[in-house]
Structure formats: structure tokens, C-alpha cells
C-alpha positions in Angstrom: 69.7 139.8 136.1 72.3 138.5 133.6 73.0 140.3 130.3 71.3 137.4 128.4 68.2 137.7 130.6 68.1 141.4 130.1 68.3 141.0 126.3 65.5 138.4 126.4 63.3 140.6 128.5 63.9 143.6 126.3 63.1 141.5 123.2 59.8 140.5 124.7 59.0 144.2 125.6 59.9 145.3 122.1 57.7 142.6 120.6 54.7 143.5 122.8 55.1 147.2 122.2 55.4 146.6 118.4 58.8 148.1 118.0 59.6 146.3 114.8 63.2 147.3 114.3 64.2 146.8 117.9 62.4 143.5 118.0 64.1 142.3 114.8 67.5 143.3 116.0 67.2 141.7 119.4 65.9 138.5 117.8 68.9 138.5 115.5 71.2 138.9 118.5 69.5 136.2 120.5 69.9 133.8 117.5 73.7 134.6 117.4 73.9 134.0 121.1 72.1 130.7 120.7 74.5 129.7 117.9 77.4 130.5 120.2 75.8 128.5 123.0 75.5 125.5 120.7 79.1 125.7 119.5 80.4 125.8 123.2 78.4 122.8 124.4 78.6 121.2 126.9 80.0 124.3 128.6 77.5 127.1 129.6 77.9 130.6 128.2 79.5 133.2 130.4 78.8 136.9 130.5 82.1 137.4 128.6 80.9 135.1 125.9 77.6 137.0 125.5 79.5 140.3 125.5 81.8 139.0 122.7 78.8 137.9 120.6 77.3 141.4 121.0 80.6 143.0 120.0 80.9 140.7 117.0 77.4 141.6 115.9 78.0 145.3 116.3 81.2 145.1 114.3 79.4 143.3 111.5 76.8 146.0 111.4 79.3 148.8 111.5 81.3 147.2 108.7 78.2 146.9 106.7 77.4 150.6 107.2 80.8 151.5 105.9 80.3 149.2 102.8 76.9 150.7 102.1 78.1 154.2 102.4 80.9 153.4 100.0 78.4 151.9 97.6 76.1 154.9 97.9 73.3 153.1 99.7 72.4 155.6 102.4 69.0 154.0 103.0 70.6 150.7 104.1 73.5 152.4 105.9 71.0 154.3 108.0 69.1 151.0 108.8 72.2 149.2 109.9 73.4 152.1 111.9 70.2 152.1 113.9 70.5 148.4 114.5 74.1 148.9 115.7 72.9 151.6 118.1 70.3 149.3 119.5 73.0 146.7 120.3 75.5 149.1 121.7 73.1 149.7 124.6 74.2 146.3 125.9 77.9 147.0 125.7 79.9 148.8 128.5 80.7 152.5 127.9 83.7 153.0 125.7 86.8 154.7 127.2 87.8 158.0 125.8 91.0 158.3 123.7 92.7 160.2 126.5 91.9 157.5 129.0 93.3 154.8 126.6 96.4 156.9 126.0 97.0 157.2 129.8 96.7 153.4 130.2 99.1 152.9 127.3 101.6 155.4 128.7 101.6 153.5 132.0 102.2 150.2 130.3 105.0 151.6 128.1 106.7 153.2 131.1 106.5 150.0 133.1 107.6 147.7 130.3 111.3 147.0 130.2 111.2 145.9 126.6 109.2 148.1 124.2 107.5 145.1 122.6 104.3 146.1 120.7 102.6 142.7 121.1 103.3 142.5 124.8 102.0 146.0 125.5 98.9 145.5 123.3 98.1 142.3 125.2 98.4 144.1 128.6 96.3 147.1 127.5 93.6 145.0 125.9 93.4 142.9 129.1 93.1 146.0 131.2 90.4 147.8 129.1 88.3 144.5 128.8 86.4 145.5 125.7 85.8 149.1 126.5 87.9 150.2 123.5 88.3 149.3 119.9 91.4 147.3 119.1 92.3 149.6 116.2 92.3 152.6 118.4 94.4 150.8 121.0 96.8 149.7 118.3 97.2 153.2 116.9 97.8 154.7 120.3 100.4 152.0 121.3 102.2 152.6 118.0 102.3 156.4 118.6 103.5 156.0 122.1 106.2 153.5 121.2 107.4 155.8 118.4 107.7 158.7 120.8 109.7 156.6 123.2 112.1 155.5 120.4 112.7 158.9 119.0 113.2 161.2 122.0 112.4 164.9 121.3 115.3 167.3 121.0 113.6 170.2 122.6 
């Protein structure tokens, strides 16, 4: 069963079992997927396309949570946080920061030139959406900085 089929089936189950918040969230996601499908016509959507739509929607919700917290609207931030958690079930498990750091260390060690962009591209391709770009960027910067300034111990 593809990811899209799983989401559609879960949406039907949520609707039948009267889970309002889950049903609403999944319908919103299915609408976003449908919009992506329309924009990519005549090509069919791939699993990666569906995954990128889910990531984009989760990012929107998480950004909204941050904005609502900054604005003092904890009621809305809680609602959007719950919606983000519902969608995160369809994403692959995220790598730990230690696992990302190990991948970055390998890429930095194997790279002849310590080019930030090149290393970022290689790491992002390897983790395939299992890590946040900001986290990867921070770790790459830290590792490159350590390579440039050798310790004097």
C-alpha cells in the first residue's frame, strides 16, 4: 500500500470513527497532495512527492505554532501542534543528532575541499528527509569549524 493510499484509508477511518481533528487534518493533507498532483500534471506523483508535501505541511504547522506561542495564543498553538503530530506519523523516523553528526564527520573527512555547500548536498542526499535542514546545517558548520581550527591540546 502506497503512502497516499494509507493516508486516504486513515482519513476514511477517522471520518467513520468521528475523530474530528484527525479527519480535518488528513483532509487538509489530501487537499495539499491533490494540489501538488494538479501542478505536476501530466506526470504522476511519486512517493517522494507525497513525502515532500507532508513535510511542507508539517513545517507550516510547526511555524504557526511558534508564531502563536510568540503571540501568546496557547490555545491555537496547542491545536496546531496536535495537527502536526498527526501528520508526523506519516514521515520516516528522524535521525538523532549523534547519527547526523557521524554522517557529517564521514563526509567532511572524505571531502578534499571543505566546501559547505558540497558537504550539505551530500549529507541531505544521504539522510533523505530524516533530518531537519537547519540541524544539518548547524552540525556541518560546527564540524567544518573544528577542521579549520585544529585543537592545540
